[in-house]
N, C-alpha and C positions, 0 to 999 in steps of 0.2 A: 412309468414308460418302460417297456420291456427293452432288453438289449438289442434285439433285432429291429424294433421300431426306432430306437435311438440311432443305430447304425444307418438305417435307411434315411433318416432325417438329416444326419450329417453328410452323407453322400450327396443328397439333394442340395444342401446349402453350399457345399464346396463347389459342386458343379455350377450352381447358379451364380456364384460370385465371379466366375470366369467369363460371363456372357454379357451382352449389351441389350440390344432391342431388335426390332424386326429387320433392321439392316444387317445385323449380325447373321440372322437366320438366313437371309437371302445370300449373303456372301458365302456361307458354308455350303451352299448348293454346288459350288465349283468342284467340291469333293466328288460329286456324282458324275462329273464330266467324263464321259467315255473316250473323248478324243476322236470319235469317229464322225463321219458325215452320214446323215440319214435323209432320204428323200421319201416323203409320204405322198402318195397319189390319192387325193381326196375327191370323191365324186361331188360332194356338196360341202361348203364351209359356212358355218355360222360363226363369224369372227369375233363376236362379243361387242362390236362397235357399230356395224352397218345395219341399216333398217331392214335389209333383204339378204337372204343367203347368197353365197357366191359359189362359183365353180363351174366346171371342174378345175381344180388347182393342184399345183405341186408346192408342198411346204418343205423347204430345205433347212436342215438343222446341222449346226456345227457345234459339237460338244453339247453344252446345255442350253444354247440359244438358238432361236429361229433367225436365219439369216436372209432367207428370200421367200416370198410368197407370190405366186402368179401362174398364169396358164402356160407360160413358155419358159419356165426355169430350166437352165442348162444343168443337168445332173453330172457332177464330177465323176470321172472314172473310178470305179472301186467303191462308190457309195452304197450303203445298204438301202434297199428300196423296199417300202412297205405299201402293200396294195389295199387301200381303203376306198377304191373307186366306186363301190356300190354302197358306201356309208356316208353318214354325215359326221363331219369332224367339227369339234368345238373346243374352245379353251377348257383347260382343267377347271372344274367347278370349285366354288368357294362357299363354305358354310360359315356364316359370321356369328353363329351362336351355338356352341356345343359345350359338352362337358365330358371329356374323355375319361375322366376318373370317376364318373358315375356310370358304371357300365358293369353288367347289364342292369336293366331296370328289374330288380328281383324282389322289391318290397323290403329289403333290409335297410336299416339305418347305416349309412357308410361309415360314419365315425364310431358308432357304438358297437358295431358287429363286424367290422373288417379291419385288417391291418392296413397301414399305408403301403407296405410291401405287396400285399395281395392286390390292392387296388391299382398299384402301378403296373402289375402284370395284366390286369384287366384293361387298363388304358392301352397297353401295347397291342392287345387283341382288337380293341375298338378302333385304334388308329389304322390298322391294317384293313379292317372292314370298310372304313370310310374311303380309304385310298382306292380299294378295288371297286368301289361304287362310283368312282370318278371324281371324288373330291380331293383335289391335290393341295388345297390349302384350307386350314380351319383357324378360326379365331375361337379360343377356348375361354369362356367367360366365367371362370373361377374354378378352383380345384375341388370345391364342395367339401372343404374341411381337410383336404389331404396335404395341407402345408404347401410346400414347393415341389411336390412330386410332378406337377405338370411341367416344370422347367427341366426336370430330369428326362421326362419322356420326349420333350421338344429337342433337347440336346442329343439324345440317343438316336432320334430320327435323323437329325442333321449330320451326325457323325456316321451314318450308315449302319449303326448297330441293329436297328429294327426298321422294318418298313412302315411308312406312314406318310400322311400329308405334311406339308410345311405348317408348322404350329406357331401361332402368336398367342401367348398365354397371359392369364390375368391373376394367377396365384390365388391368394385368400381375399375375398371380397370384403368390403366395408359395410357393416350394418350397425344396428343399435341394440342395446339391451332390451329384451322383450320383443324385439322385432323379427323380421324375416331372417332365417338361418340361425336363430337362437333357440336352443332346445326348449320344448315345453313338455310338461308332465313329469319332470324329474324332481325329486326331493331337493330343496335348496342346497343342502350340504353336498349332495351328489353333483348337482348341476354346476357348482362352482369349481368342481375338480376335474370335470371331463372337457375334452376338446370340443369346440363349437364348429359349426359348419361355415362360419365366417369369422372375421375379427370384429368384435364389438367396440365401436368408437362413438362416444357419446358427446364429445366436445370437438371444437375446431382444432385445438392443439393435438388431440388424440388422432384426429383424422390425418393431419399433416404428418405426424410422426409415423403413422402406419403407411402413408403413400411412400415415404422415404424408405421404410424397411422393406416394402414389397419391391420397389425398384432395386434396391441393394441386392436382393436375392434373385432378381432375374425376371421380374414382371415386364411384359411388353405393353400391357394395358392395365389400367386400374378399373375395378368394378365397384360401383356403388349401388347399394339398395336404397332407392329414393322413396319407394313405397313398401308396405308390408306385403305379406303373402295372402293366399286365398282366405285364411282364417280371419284375416283383418278386414275383409270386405263387408260393409254393412249389408245385411240381407234384405233390407227394405229399400235403401237409397242407392245401393251398389257404389257407395263411395269408398275409395281406398284410403288406407292409413298413410299419411304423409310422414315419412321418417326423417326428413331433413328439410331445411328451408333454403332459400336461394343463397343466402350468405355462406352456409355450410357447403353447398355444392360448389360455389365459386372458389372457396378456399381449396377444395380438393382439385378442381380443374386447374387452378393456377399452379398449385404445387406440382401436379403432374406434368404440366406444361414446362415448368422449370427443368424437368428431367426429360423433356422431349417425349412424353407419353400423353396418350388420350384417355378419356374417361367414358366408359359405357354405363348406363344407368338402368337398373332394373326399375320399371315404373308401370303400373297399371293404368293410372290416370289421376285425375284430380289435382290437388295442390302439390303433391309430390312430383308429379310429372311436369307441371308448370315450372316448378322450382328448378328441376333438372335441365329443362330447355333453357330457361333464362340464365341459369348459372353457367351454361356453356358446355355441357357434355356433348361429345361428338355423336353418340348414338343412344338411342332409347330402345330398351328391350321389352317385348311382350306388348304392352299398351292395349290390352283388350278392352279397357274402359276409357280410352282417350275421347275427350270431348272435341267438338269442332274448333273451339278457340285455341285449344292447345295444338291441335294439328295445324292451324294456321300459323302459330308461332314457329312450329317446327319447319314449315315450308319457308317462312321468312328467314329463319336462322340457318337453314341448311342442315338441319339435324337429321341424321339417318335413323330409320326405324326398322328393326327386325321384329316382325310381328309374331314369329314362331307359332304359326297356326296349327302345326302338327301337335303341339303340346297341349292344345285346348279342345280336345275331342272328349267324348264320353269315356273313351278307354284309356286315356292318358292323364293329363294334368287335372281333369275335372271328375275323374272316377271317384265314386263314393259320395258325391254331393247330391242333394235333392234335385230331381229332374226339372222342376220349375226354375230353380236357381241356375242350373246349368243352361237351360234354354235362354234365359235372360242374358247370361254372360256371353253366350255364343252369338246371340243376336247383336249385342253391343259391339263385339269384336269384328263381326262382319260389316257392321255399319261404319265402324272406324276405318276399316280397310278401304272400303269404297270411298269414303270421304277423303282419305289420304291420297288415293288415286286422282280424285277430281282436283285436289288442291296442288298436286304436284310434289308431294313429299318424297324424299329420297328413300324408297322402300328397298331394303336390302335383304337378300336371302338369309334366313336363319331358322333353325329347326328345333333347338334345345335337344339335340341328340344326346342321349344318355337318359333323358326323361322319356325319349322315344328311342327304339332300338337303333344303334349304330349300324350304318350300312343302308338303313332305310331312308336316309335323308331326302332322297329325290321325290318322295311322296308329297313333300311340300309344294312342288311345282303345280300339282293338280289342284291343290287347295287354293293357291293364288289365282290360278286361271278360273276356277269356279266362282271366285268373287269378283271377276271383271278385268284382271290383268290379261294383256295379250300374251300368247306364248313367248314372243320375242322379248317383251318386257320382262317376263319371268326369267328367261335365260340370262338376260343382261343384268338382272338383279343378283345373279349368282356368278357374274363374271366381271364385266367392266365396272358396274356400280359398287360391287363388293370390293373391288381392288381400290377404288377411290376411298371408300370408307377406311381401309387399311393403309392409305397413303402409299400404295404400291402400284398405282395406275401406270407407271412407266415400266413395270416389271412383269406383271401377271394380269390375267383377266381378258386378254385379247390374243388372237392369232395374227401376229404382226412382227416384221423384222426387228430384231434387237430384244424382243421379249423372251423371258424364259420358256423353253419348250415344254410347257404343260399342256397336254392335248388329250382329248378323249374322242371316242367315236361311238355312234349308235347306228343300228340298222333302221333304214327308213328316215322320214323327216319329222323331227319333234315339233315342228310348227304346225303339222297336221295332227299329231298326237303326242301331247306333252308327256304322256306316261311312258314313252319310249326311254326317257332319261332314267328310268328305274332299272334298265337293263343295258348297261354300257358293255361294248364288246372289246374295247381297246382303251388302255390308260398308259400315258406316258408322263412322267414327272421329271423335269429337269433334263430332257433328252434321253432318259432311260426308260425303256418299256417295262412296265410293271404288271401288265395284264394284256393278253392278246388271245381271244378266243375264236378268231376268224381263221 
């Protein structure tokens, strides 16, 4: 390990040791409090909760919180007034599946070809792009082998050192030897000496120890790879490789719960996905090969699902695979999404940003709507539903008194054209305007 790499790692670890969980991140938002009163004149409001848009309304903000919302709000003398009377105002958007330290998608192996220091600078740029695109909160679902650099990025944003969304981070994910995120194609003597893209844990004891280590150094969430990656999918049956069983998942979930953390499970489908749901994970990621019986279990258990449709197009996560294989995978993914809608599964907005370009997150809305989700459902998946997933439903994800003043605006009505969310004209995070193009 080079001296610069070692220094960066020490900085990340020391910083991480000083923090707690999502509650800490939210508490730190008070540092952004400008102490001023702001009144936003909104022509139309999609509040993240109501079935129909509201408005015109005035949104009154004191410091970092919304204090009043209504058509006849009395605006105090001296308040700053922002005119969005010809726009639609929404809660700040939430992307529940991102990788800020995997940026940009440039074909390089992030562990073998980039330093953690360089990747941390890339993450700062990625965070700014996401914020300017209207995403005021991100759940980052593992650092992709960058140790605890995601904790450092989270803390730098919270401390106002760099601009970016509110981050909830998963540090180094848990996988298995030979499984997803374990290098392939390297000579054994080399493979055993280089950092991996996740932490390899092959027994329950190793999994429990790793959960404790990650919490110690700042993880808000624990990420578990319950199935393998695309190379592990059987080309004939489309069966996923199960990396863990229910007992192992439950051990991880219970240990995470001890530390007041939740578990997100990467799972394409099959036995690994079933074990993840029965083992009690809070969310399942990707799920492109989910069967109806597993989706029924998810609806029954209240398991959230981030389908990350953006990452399974020909040009992203499926690039380079045979066309017939890609067509079958995408067909199964679409079928799973439609079945989940019918069964009432908690579908939450997630893009796998990093695998797809940061700042392009809103393209996921169009894919969700194309598969049968209403525009309002899609918006709520990235606001109130995502806030519930993060256990922040009383803080973010709605335009409501007492909530953090995370607000965005677009020209026109996104219920008529969901693509408008790809071009936000106004972004406020915690009462501070970070983008205003009107």
